[in-house]
N, C-alpha and C positions, 0 to 999 in steps of 0.2 A: 504494500500500500504506500503511495507517495506520502511524504511527510506533510504536504499541504492538505491531504485528506484526513489526517489524524487529529485526534484531540488528546489533550494531556490527561493521563490517568495517574493514579498513585504509583503504579509500577514504573513510571518514567522518572520519578523523583528519588533523590538520594536521601537517606536518613540524615537528619541535621548533624549528628556527630561525625558523619563521613564528609558532609558538605563543608562544614566550618573550616577545616584545615586547607581545603583547596579552593575556597570561595574566590579569593583575590586572583589566583591564577586562572580559574575558570572564567571569570568576568573579563580578564585581560585577553584571553584567547578569543572571545566573541567580539571584542571591540572592532577589529577591522571589518567584519561583516556588518555590525551595527552602523558603523560610519558610512558604509556604502548605501545603507537604507535610510539615511538622514538627508533631508533637503531643506535648506534655508529658503524661505519665500518672503522676501523683503527683510527689513531689519528686526522684526519682532516675532515672526512666526516660523516654526520649524515643523515639517512633516516627518514623523518617525513611522516608517512602514514596518508593520509587524509581521512575524511569521511564527512557525512552531517554536523555533529556537529562542526568539526574543520573549515569547510568552512563557516558555518553560523556565527561563532564567527569572522572569518576574515572579512566577509562582514560587519557585525555589527560594528566592530572596525574601519574599513576604513571609513564608513559613520560618525561615531562619531568623528574620528580624523580630517577628511578633511571637514566635514560639507557641503558636496555638495548636499545633499538632493536628490530629484527625478532626477535631472539632472545627478548626479553621479551614481545613482543606476543601470541604464542599463549597464554601463561599468563594474561595480563590478560584477554583475550577469553574464555577458558574460565572465569575466575573471575567476571566481571561480566556477561556476556551472560545467564546464567540469572536474573539479578535484574531483568531488564526484563519488566514484566507483559505478558501475551499476550492481553489483551482481555476475559477473563472472570475476572480475578483482580486482587488488589492484592499488591504485594511490599514488605516493609518491612525496614529494618535497625533493630533494637531495641538501644539503647545505654543502659547503666547508668553514669551519669556522677557519680562521687563523687571529689572532690579529695583528701580525706584518705586516705592509703594504708592505715592500720590499719583505719579504718572500712570502706573499700572491701573489704578482704580479709574482714572479718567478714560483711559484707553478702552478698558473692558466695558464701560458704559457706552462708549461711542460705537462699538462694533456689535451691538445687540443684533441677534439674528444671523450672525456670521456663518453659522453652520449651513445656511442655504446659499452661500456664496463661494463654496470651496469646490474646486474642480480639477480634473486632469484633462489635458488636451493631447490627443494622439493624432498627428497630422492636422486635419481640419475638424475632427470630431471631438466635441466637448462632452465629457462624462461628469455629471454633477454628483457630488458626494451625497451619500445617504447617511444621515447621522444615526448613531445608535440611540435607541429609545429607552435606555436603562433608567435614566433620570432626566429631569428637565434641566437644561444647561443655561437657561436664562432666568434670573430671579424676577420677582414681581416688580422690582424697582428698575428693571431694564439692564442690569449688570449681567454680562455673560460670564461663563466660566473661562478660566485660562487654559483648560484642557478640554478637547473635544475628540470623540472617537467616531470615525467615519469609515464607510466602505464605498468602493467604486466597482460597480458591476461592469465587466468587460464582455463584449460579444466575441464570437470567434473571429470576426473581421478585425476587431480592435487588437486581439492577441496577435493575429497575423501581421498587422501593421506595426505593432510593437517590435516584432522580431526583424523587421526590415530596417537596417541601419540608416537608410535614407529618410526615414520618417522622423520628424521632430516631435519630441514628447516634452510637455511642460506640466508643471504643477502650479496652480494659481488660486488666487482669492480675488473676487471682484466686488467686494463690499464698498459702498460709497466712501466709507471712512478708512478703508485699508485695501488698496488694489495693487497687487504685486504678482509677478510670475517668475518662475525659474525654469531654465532648461535642464533636463536630467542629463547627467554625464553618461558616457558609455558604460562606465563601471556600475553606476546605479541602475541603468537599464538592464544590464546583464544580471545583476543581483536580483532585481525584482521579477525578472522573467522566470526565475526559479519557482515563483509562486503559482505559475500557470500549470 
């Protein structure tokens, strides 16, 4: 079974006592792959494209940090398994990263509804992100979350175009208060193609 079709189970996880001594080395080993899956879109947004390995690391780390054992495991699997792409999609965590608290607060209020303005462009075809419906990401006062989870459904034609090196692929946001695009590098394209 391809890794993209898998979900994380307890059998995939190391016992905490085995993970603790190798955690730093394990995280460092995955860094090059994670870097290829990260795209800055403008000065404040980063797309982190998820896969089985990034989600496995996330679950393993949450269990290590919070030490909740089996009681915690079900919640972690329910939260992170849906973020593993299933072969005809890409899944991303979008983070708005602003250090200054006052500026971050103003920015997050200005970009209310941004989840409806996130897209991938493959050649001339624009694929709008579908936000995860796990929780409401915009508060009643109009302030949006600094983290959004989205998926992009790709058709067979999109995947074929993706694999053509002549096709330009971009990630973007077209919100009136934040409009930026970034061209995906050859390394990122090749890495994300593993999700198909």
